[in-house]
Legacy VTK file of the C-alpha trace (Angstrom):
# vtk DataFile Version 3.0
C-alpha trace
ASCII
DATASET POLYDATA
POINTS 106 float
-97.087 -117.502 67.133
-95.742 -115.838 70.139
-93.982 -118.012 72.702
-92.588 -116.016 75.538
-95.159 -113.860 77.740
-94.499 -111.188 80.291
-97.621 -110.845 82.924
-98.130 -107.035 83.328
-100.749 -105.843 86.253
-101.209 -103.956 89.255
-99.023 -105.122 92.496
-98.738 -101.877 94.577
-101.487 -101.443 97.325
-103.071 -104.973 96.642
-103.401 -107.774 99.360
-100.356 -109.681 98.873
-99.054 -107.834 95.999
-101.497 -109.465 93.732
-99.025 -112.379 93.693
-102.243 -114.996 93.752
-103.447 -113.618 90.599
-100.172 -113.397 88.508
-99.450 -116.873 89.896
-102.735 -118.297 88.622
-102.429 -116.874 85.399
-98.647 -117.710 84.662
-99.932 -121.384 85.627
-102.738 -121.068 83.264
-100.657 -119.878 80.257
-97.763 -122.536 81.059
-100.378 -125.332 80.820
-101.305 -123.828 77.740
-97.535 -124.259 76.553
-96.148 -121.099 76.572
-93.113 -119.687 78.727
-93.881 -117.014 81.140
-91.780 -114.490 82.766
-93.929 -113.488 86.187
-92.815 -110.384 87.998
-94.101 -112.262 91.262
-91.438 -114.856 90.701
-88.532 -112.289 90.814
-85.754 -112.491 93.539
-86.649 -109.227 94.910
-88.059 -109.083 98.132
-92.007 -107.856 98.015
-91.007 -104.635 99.872
-88.495 -103.622 97.536
-88.185 -100.111 96.437
-90.831 -99.712 93.459
-87.915 -98.228 91.309
-86.011 -101.491 91.635
-88.861 -103.675 91.184
-89.777 -102.050 87.860
-86.212 -102.210 86.963
-86.115 -105.784 87.301
-89.601 -106.286 85.585
-88.523 -104.322 82.825
-85.376 -106.660 82.402
-87.816 -109.684 82.394
-90.340 -107.921 79.929
-87.166 -107.100 77.529
-86.892 -111.092 76.982
-90.148 -111.661 75.937
-92.206 -111.631 72.655
-95.661 -110.203 74.193
-97.109 -108.513 77.253
-100.164 -109.605 78.586
-102.032 -107.572 81.018
-104.056 -108.603 83.848
-107.153 -106.963 84.959
-106.797 -103.586 86.911
-103.780 -102.754 84.891
-105.320 -98.959 84.140
-104.607 -98.169 87.722
-101.337 -99.503 88.115
-98.269 -96.932 87.543
-96.026 -99.749 86.770
-98.201 -101.460 84.339
-98.699 -98.547 82.348
-94.823 -97.827 82.446
-94.379 -101.529 81.047
-97.343 -101.468 78.414
-96.496 -97.957 76.989
-92.826 -99.384 76.855
-93.923 -102.448 75.197
-95.704 -100.463 72.350
-92.803 -98.307 71.850
-90.730 -101.175 71.277
-93.109 -103.016 68.684
-94.162 -105.506 71.049
-97.641 -107.266 71.268
-99.677 -106.185 73.846
-102.647 -108.184 74.812
-105.211 -108.939 77.563
-103.975 -112.038 79.295
-107.308 -113.611 79.615
-107.680 -113.517 75.918
-104.900 -115.940 75.248
-107.126 -119.390 75.192
-105.206 -121.905 72.871
-102.241 -123.716 73.318
-98.907 -123.071 71.640
-98.620 -124.717 68.143
-96.564 -127.767 68.288
-97.739 -129.346 71.571
LINES 1 107
106 0 1 2 3 4 5 6 7 8 9 10 11 12 13 14 15 16 17 18 19 20 21 22 23 24 25 26 27 28 29 30 31 32 33 34 35 36 37 38 39 40 41 42 43 44 45 46 47 48 49 50 51 52 53 54 55 56 57 58 59 60 61 62 63 64 65 66 67 68 69 70 71 72 73 74 75 76 77 78 79 80 81 82 83 84 85 86 87 88 89 90 91 92 93 94 95 96 97 98 99 100 101 102 103 104 105
């Protein structure tokens, strides 16, 4: 059973950088007992250059077992990079909404 989840999805060009969707999904997964890396919670300012945001996001992602994607990931350059990299690194990649049961042992 996986334990640490990285959230991937669209941010650039969306209202509030899509932070409400990221934060809601992170809260839902944490309530199920998962540890979640949420790029919407990183220390960089929201308007930081894309390449710096991606470096920070990939650093977060590499600490995880699973990449869970949010709706709209297909049109996100960053999410596509994250999901492709995760696949090359042998990480499990799944739809975030497909995670519906709590972590074992809770």
